[in-house]
KOLLUM-982817 format. One record per atom (N, C-alpha, C): residue in one letter; x, y, z. Coordinates in steps of 0.2 Angstrom, whole numbers, plus 5000, padded with zeros to 4 digits. Layout:
KOLLUM-982817
AXYZ...
This chain:
KOLLUM-982817
M532950945050M532650915045M532050875047L531950865053L531350835056L530750885055F530850945055F530350995054F530150995047V530650985042V530550985035V530050925033L530250865036L529950805035L529150815037I529050835043I528350845046I527950895041A528250955040A527951005036A527750985029L528250955025L528150935019L527650875018W527650825022W527150775022W526450795024A526450845029A525750875031A525450915025I525950955021I525650985015I525450935010A525850885009A525550835004A524950805006A524850795012A524150765014A523550815013I523750875015I523250935014I523050935007I523550935002I523350944995I523050884992W523250824994W522950764992W522150764994L522050775000L521350775003L520950825001S521150884998S520750934996S520350924990D520650884985D520250864979D520650794977R520350744979R520650674977R520550664970R520150694966R520150674959R520550724954A520750774956A521150824952A521850794951S522050784945S522750764944S523250814946V523150884945V523550934947V523750924955N523250914959N523350904966N523750834967H523650784963H523950724964H524750734964W524950764958W525650774957W525950824961L525550884963L525850934967L525950894974G525550854976G525650824983G526250774982A526350744976A526850704976A527550744976V527550804974V528150844974V528350854982A527850874986A527950884993A528150814996F527850764994F527950694997F528750674996S528950694989S529650674987S530150714991G529950784992G530450824997G530450795004G529850775006G529850745013G530250685014A530250645008A530650575008A531350595009G531550645006G532250665006G532450685013A531950725017A532050745024A532050685028L531650635027L531650575031L532350535030A532650535024A533250505023A533850545027A533750605027A534250645031A534150635038V533550635041V533450615048V533750545050L533650505046L533950435047L534650435047D534950475042D535650475041D536050505047L535750565049L536050605054L535850595061Q535250565062Q535050565069Q534850485071W534450455067W534150395070W534650335069L534950335064L535450275063L536050285068P536350345069P536850345074P536650335081A535950355083A535750345089A535550265090A535350235085A535250165085A535850125086A536450145083A537050115084A537250125091E537250185094E537450195101E537050155106A536350145104A535950115109A536050035109G536450015104G536549935104G536049905100M535649935095M535149905091M535549845087N535149785086N535449735083N535549755075Q535949715072Q536149725065Q535549725060V535149675062V534549665057V534149735057A533949755063A533549815063A533949875060Q534549885062Q534949935058Q534949935051Q535049865048Q535049865041Q534349885038L533749865042L533149885039L533049965039L533349995044L533350075044L533750095039Y534350065037Y534750085032Y534450075025R534050025024R533650015018R533150065017L532850085023L532250135023L532650205021Q533250215023Q533550275021Q533750275014A533950215011A534050215004A533450225000F532950195002F532350194998F532050274998S532050305004S531850375005S532250425001S532950405001S533350454997S533250444990L533150384987L533050374980L532350404978T531850394982T531250424981T531250494980S531650524984S531750604984S532050624977Y532650594976Y533050614970Y532750604964Y532450544963Y532050524957Y531350554957G531050554962G530350574962G530250644962L530650694964L530550764964L530450784957P530950774952P530950804945P530350774942Y530250704943Y529750674939Y529050694941S528850704947S528250724949S528150804948F528650844948F528650914946F528450924939A528750884935A528650884928A527950864926L527650814929L526950794928L526450844931F526650874937F526250934940F526150984935A526751004932A526751064927A526251044921I526350984919I525950964913I525150964915A525050944921A524350944923A524051014924Y524551064927Y524351124928Y524251174922K524651164917K524651194911K524651144905P524051114904P523951054899P524351074893V524651014890V524951024884V524550984878R524451014873R524050984868R524350934864L524150874866L524450814864L523950764862P524050714857P523550664856P523350624863K522750604863K522550574870K522950514872R523150474867R523550414869R524150434871L524450484868L525150514871L525050544878Q524550574879Q524450604886Q524450544891Q524050494889Q524050434894Q524650404895L525150404890L525750374891L526250414894M526150484894M526650524897M526950504904P526550484909P526950464915P527450404914F527250364909F527750304908F528350324904L528250374900L528850394896L529350434900L529050474904L529450514909L529850474914L529550414915L529850364920L530450324917I530550324910I531050284907I531750304910P531950374910P532650384913P532750364920I532250364924I532250334931I532450264931V532050224927V532150154927V532850134924L533050174919L533750154917L534250174922C534150224926C534650244931C534650194936V534050164938V534050114944V534350054941L534250034935L534549974932L535249974931F535550024928F536250024925F536750074929T536550104934T537050144938T537150114945P537750134948P537850104954P537350114959F537150064964F536650074969F536850124974Y536350134978Y536450184984Y536950174988N537350224990N537750224996N537750294999T537950305005T537850375008T538250425005M538750415002M539150464999M538850484992Y538750434988Y538450444981Y537750404981P537250434983P536550404983P536350384976I536550434971I536350424964I537050444960S537050424954S537550454949S537350524947F537650564951F537450634949F537550664942K538150644940K538350664933K537950634928I537550584929I537050554924I536350584925V536150584932V535450604933V535350674931V535950714932V535850794931V535550804924W535750764919W535550774912W534850764911W534450734915W533750724914W533350764920A533650764926A533250794931A533250864930V533750904928V533750974927V533250994922P533250964916P532750974911P532050964913Y531950914917Y531250904919Y531050964923I531450984928I531251044933I531251104929M531651114924M531651184921M531051184916Y530851124913Y530251124909Y529651144913G529651104919G529051114923G528951194926A529551224927A529551294930A529251334924I529551324918I529351364912I528551354911Q528351294911Q527651284910Q527151314915V527351314922V526951344927V526951424926L527551454924L527651524923L527251554917L527151504912L526851534906L526151514906K525851484911K525151474912K524751544912R524251554907R523951614906R523251604910Q523151654914Q522551654918Q521951694914L521451654913L520951694909L520451734914H520451724920H520051754925H520451784931A520251844933A520551874938A520451834945S519951794945S519851754951S520351704952F520651684947F521151634948F521851654948S521951724946S522651744946S523051744953R522651764958R522951754965R523251684966T522851634965T523051574966T523651554962H523651574956H524251564952H524851584954W524851654957W525451684959W525651654966I525151634970I525351594976I525751534975I525451494970I525851434968I526551444965C526651504961C527251514959C527751534964S527551574969S527951594975S528051544980T527651494980T527651444985T528051374983V527951364977V528151294974V528851304970L528851354966L529451364961L530151384965P530151424970P530851444973P531151384976P530751344981P531051284984P531251234979V530851224974V531051164969V531651184965M531651254963M532251274959M532951274963F532851294970F533451294974F533651224975C533151174976C533351104977C533651074971M533451094965M533751074959M534551094959V534751154961V535451174961V535751134966M535551124972M535851094978M535851024977N535350994974N535350914974N535650884968Y535650924962Y535850894956Y536450934953V536450994952V536951034949V537551034953F537551064959F538251064963F538550994964P538150944966P538450874966P538750844960S538450864954S538750844948S539450874947F539650924950F540250954950F540750934956G540450884960G540850864965G540750894972M540250944972M540050974979M539450934982L539650884986L539150844989L538850864995R538250834997R537850855003R537750925004M537550954998M537351024998M536551035000W536250975001W535550975002W535450995009V535951005013V535851025020V535551105020Y535751135015Y535551205014Y534751215012N534451155010N533751165008N533351185013T533551175020T533051185025T532751255025W533251305024W532951375025W532451395020I532651375013I532151395008I531451355009I531551295011I530951255012I530551285018G530851295023G530551335029G530151395027L530451435023L530151495020L529551485016A529651425011A529051415007A528451385011V528651345017V528051325021V527751375024T528151425027T527851485030T527351525025V527551535019V527151565014V526551525012F526551455012F526051415011F525551415017V525751415023V525251425028V524851495028I525251545027I524951615027I524451615021A524651585015A524151585009A523551545011L523651485014L523151435016L522551475019F522751505025F522251535029F522051605027T522351635022T522151705020T521851705013Y522151675008Y521851675002Y521551604999G521851555002G521751485000G522351454995F522351394995F522851364991F522651294987M522551294981M522351234977M521651214980G521251264981G520551244983G520451224991V521051224995V521051205002V520551255006R520751315005R520351365010R519551365008V519451355001V518751344999V518451295003K518751235004K518451185008K518351205015I518751235018I518651265025I518051305025D518051355021D517451405020D516851365019R516851315015R516251275013R515951245019R516451215023R516151175029R515851225034R516151285035R515851335039R515251365037Y515151375030Y514551405027Y514051345028D514251285026D513751235026D513451225033S513851225038S513651215045S513151275047T513351335045T512951395046T512251385043L512251365037L511651355033L511151305036R511451245039R511051195042R510751225048A511151265052A510851295058A510351345057V510451385051V509851425050V509251395047T509351335043T508751295041T508351265046S508751235051S508351205057S508051255061G508351315062G508151365066G507451395063T507451415057T506851445054T506351385053A506451325052A505951275052A505651275059I505951275064I505651275071I505251335072L505551395070L505251455071L504551455067N504651435061N504051435057N503451395060H503651335062H503151285065H502851315071A503251355075A503051385082A502551435081I502751485076I502351545074I501751525070K501751475066K501151465061K500551455065N500551415070N499951395074N499651465077D500151495081D499951555084D499651615079A499951615074A499751665069A499051645066G498951585065G498251555063G497751575068K497951565074K497451585080K497251665080M497851705079M497751775078M497251795073R497351755067R496951775061R496151755062L496051695065L495451665067L495051715071F495351735077F494951775081F494951845079S495451865075S495351935072S494751935067E494651885063E494151875058E493451885062K493451845068K492751855072K492651925074M493251955077M493152025079M492952075073K493252055067K493052095061K492352095060A492052035060A491352025058A490952055064Y491152055070Y490752095075Y490752165074A491352195072A491452265071A491052285065I490952245060I490552265054I489852265056E489652205060E488952205062E488752255067T489152285071T488952335076T489152405073D489452405067D489652475064D490152505068Q490652475071Q491252505075Q491852515070Q491852575067Q492352585062Q493052585065E493152615071E493752615074E494052545076L493552505079L493752435080L493952395074L493552415069L493652375062L494352395060A494552455060A495252485058A495752445062D495652445069D496152405073D496252335071V495652305070V495752235068V496052225061E495952265056E496252255050E497052265051T497252305055T497952315057T498252255060V497852225064V498152155067V498152105062L497652095057L497652055052L498252065047N498352125045N498852135041N499552125044A499652135050A500252115054A500352045054S499852005055S499951925055S500051905048R499751925043R499951905036R500651925035H500851985036H501552005035H502051965039M501851945045M502351905049M502451835046Q501851805044Q501851735040Q502251745034E502151795030E502451795023E503151805024M503451855029M504151865030M504451795032L504151765036L504451695039L504451645034Q503951645029Q503951595024Q504551605019R504651675018R505151695013R505851675015V505951685022V506651665025V506651585024H506151555026H506151475026H506351455019R505951485014R506051455007R506751465005R507151515007R507851535005R508351485009T508151465015T508651425018T508451345019E507951325016E507751255016E508251215011D508351155013D508751115009D508451115002L508951114997L508651124990L508651044987V508151034983V508050974979V508150994972L508650974969L508750994962L508350954957R508050994952R507650964947R508150974940V508550924939V509050934934V508750914927E508950954922E508750944915E509250974911V509350954905V509750974900V509551044898T510051094899T509951164898T510451204894D510251244890D510751284886D510851344891I511451344893I511651394899I511651464896A511851474890A511851544887A511151574887A510751524884A510051554884A509751564890L509851524895L509651534902L509851604905I510451614904I510751684906I510351744903E510251734896E509951784892E509251794895K508851744896K508251744899K508151774906T508651764910T508751794917T508851864916M509251884912M509451954911M508851994908K508451964904K507852004902K507352024908G507351984913G506951994919G507152054922Y507752084921Y508052144925Y508052204920A507852194914A507952244909A507552314911Q507052304915Q506652364917Q506952404923S507452364926S507752394932S508452424931L508652424924L509352444923L509352524924G508852564922G508852634922G509452664918N509952694921N510452724917N511052674917I511052614920I511552574920I511652534913E512252534910E512352504904E512552424905L512152384901L512252314902L512652284896Q513152254898Q513652224893Q513652144894S513552104889S513552034889S514052004884V514451954886V514851914881V514751844883L514351804879L514151734881L514451684876N514851644879N515151584875N514551534873E514251544868E513651504866E513751434864G513251394865G513351324863G513451274868W513451294874W513551244880W512951224883S512851154883S512251124886S512551084892C512151094898C512351064904C511751034907R511850994912R511350964916R511350994923I510851044923I510751084929I510051094931D509951124936D509251144938D509151214936P508851224930P508751294927P508451344932A507951324935A507551374940A507951394945Q508351354948Q508751374954Q509351414952I509651394946I510251434943I510051504941S509451504938S509151574936S509051614942E508751584948E508551624954E509251644957A509751604957A510351624960A510751674956L510751674950L511051724945L510651784946G509951784947G509551844948G509751884954N509851844959N510051874966N510651914965I511151884961I511851914960I511751974956I511351974951I511252034947I510852084951A510352074955A510052124959A510552154964N510952114967N511452144971N511852194967A512052174961A512552224957A512152284955L511552284954L511152344952L511052384958E510952364964E510852404970E511552434971A512152394970A512752424972A512952484968M512752484961M512952534957M512452604957Q511952594961Q511552654962Q511352694956D511052654951D510852684944D511352724940K511952694940K512452724936K513052674936G513352664930G513952614929G513752564924V514252514924V514152464919V514152394922L513652354920L513552284922L513752244917S514252194918S514452154913S514252084915I514052044911I513851974912I514251934907L514651884909L515051844904L514951774906L514951734900L515051664901L515651634897S516151604900S516751584897S516951514900E517451494897E517651424899E518351414900T518551374904T519251344904T519251274902K519851244903K519851174901K519351124905R519251144911R518851104916R518251134918E518151194917E517551234920E517151284915L516551294917L516151344914L516051394919I516151464917I516151514922I515651574920I515151584924I514751644924I515051694928E515151754925E515451814929E514951864929V514751894934V514351954935V514852014938R514952064934R515452114936R515052184936D515152214941D514852284942D515352334943T515252394942T515652454943T515452494949G515152464954G514852494960G515352514965L515152524971L515552544977L516052494979G515952434978G516452384980G516452364987M516852324990M516852304997M517552294999D517652315006D518352305009D518352235011K518952215014K519052145016K518652115021S518452165026S518052145031S517352125029E517052165024E516452155021E516452085017I516952075013I517052015009I516951955013T517351955019T517351895024T516651875027K516151925027K515551925030K514951915025V515051935019V514551935014V514151875012M514551815013M514251755012M513851725018E513951755023E513551725029E512851745029P512351695031P511651715031P511451775035F511051815033F510751875036F511251935037Y511851925034Y512251985034Y512052025028T511952085028T511852135023T512052205024T512252235018T512552305018T511952355017K511352325016K510852365014K510352375020S510352435022S509952455028S509252485026G508852485031G508152525030G507652485025S507752415024S507352375020S507152315024D506452305025D506252245029D506152185025T506252195018T506152135014T506852105012N507452135014N508052105013N508352075019F508452005018F508651965023F509451955023G509751975018G510451955017G510551885016L510051855012L510151785010L510251775002G510351824998G510451814991G511051774990L511651804992L512251764991L512351694994P512151695000P512151625003P511651575000Y511051594997Y510651554993Y511051534987A511351584983A511751564977A512351524978Y512651534984Y513151484986Y512851414987H512351404990H511951344992H511851304985V511551344980V511351314974V512051294970M512551334971M513151304967M513451244971R513451244977R513651184981R513251124979K512551134978K512151074976K512351054969H512651094965H512851074958H513651054958K513951054964K514651034965K515051084962G514851144962G515251204959G515451244964M515651304962M515951354967M515651424966L515551464971L515451534970L515951574973G516351614969G516851654971G516751734970L517151774974L516951844974L517651884975R517651934970R518251974971R517952054971S518252094975S517952164976S518552204978V518452264975V518952324976V518552384978P518652414984P518252474986P518352524981G517752554978G517752604973G517852584966A517952514965A518052494958A517552444956G517252414961G516652364959G516852294962T516352254960T516352184962T516252134957S516552074957S516452024952S516251964956V515751924954V515551864957V515551814951Y515851754953Y515951704949Y515551644951M515151614946M514851554947M515251494943T515551454946T516051404942T515751334942F515651314936F515351244936F515851194933P516051144936P516551094934P516151054928K516451054922K516151024916K515950954917R516350914921R516250844922R515550834926N515550874931N514950874936N514250894933V514250934928V513650954925V513550924918Q514050884916Q514050844910Q513950894904A514450944904A514351004899A514650974892T514250994887T514350974880T514351034876K514751034871K514851094867K514451074860I514051114858I513651104852I513851164847D514051154841D514151204836D513551244835V513551304837V512951344836V512751354829H513151364824H513051374817H512651304814V512951244816V512651184814V511951174817S511851194823S511251194826S510751234823Q510951294821Q510451344817Q510351314811R510751284807R510651254800R510151194801R510251154806R509751104807R509051124808E508951184812E508351204814E508051234807A508451264803A508251294797A507951244792N508351184792N508151134787N507551084790G507451094797G506951054800G506251064798
């Protein structure tokens, strides 16, 4: 049980710290914390209290440990169904009046308060009145499980996370429901000892998912720190390199101009040609270095209210001549106004579109979609190109990595730049790819961070017509 205690509280801490403002993380962390509290009660009951008695600990200290055991046990029994039901409501929001949504945590607390006030207090044999608690705890957990399973994923980028949650959270919670509430209500007590195995399995799945695909945004934070540190290193490196080469390149051009004037004056055509080569090389060197530096330097956003659908259409028009035989499809949820930097977002989106066009090699379908979820606006760029395998996907966000060979103008900075722009907007850049089937890139904007507001397109058009 000590392993279960450490594992569940570690998971709770990871989930809470991954996103402190998300209610879904708050309540899922509370589910893990409640399970850990039950493990603490078991450790106190089976190990620490007997060891304290054998060691001759005084009665006051033993009583304090016993009260800690009682509090931990009640926290687990009452907290698990309560926090799981609220997690499910946050995960798949229910359409309720705003006032009722605010009251929901207090309404679900009523059975717990009544049980604490009007049922016998804790003892090691009957920590709670199982025959009473089962009538509200089981419905809470069953409702929560159904809510989670029925959540409909609008985007493929979120489906993997959904099924990881289903496989990691639902089995241990449902198993604990049977062992902690159903069986004890029929007189089969202390069945919680069998929870260790299913929780251990769930923890294993959680750890694998955390470092392979991510869980509730946690791996995204790990990747963000790695990408951010890489971009900072690249930024400082190119700044130093740009400063070091700029002066020397200036000297090369100064003396080359003098040599050019001398070659013209003395009519030495061969020398003139050589000098022109040196001049062109110095110009090309400076231009290439400046292009790298511009892509890696820290961005300063110039935020303004922007119609995001109109911005996407404007960006798409810039690539109309590059389509060739590629079919362009767009489905844009119009009417969304956001506070963003339109120039940076357009440039980032353009980089993604350019990558998609190159990947399709003048054939296929390019789809650009703007859609919404409850909390986010999502721009998806989907191509039917060659796609990428897992090894390429893990590298494609790293600066200077590119799958395009034979081009001295491609630095592998398109996606890192787009990632950097999204980070500045407190959003995310996601990517899914299947070899031979194509790639989808997702630019996800949290509505709260970009102050997204929805305007009725038809009302707006009528106002313009009447204006």
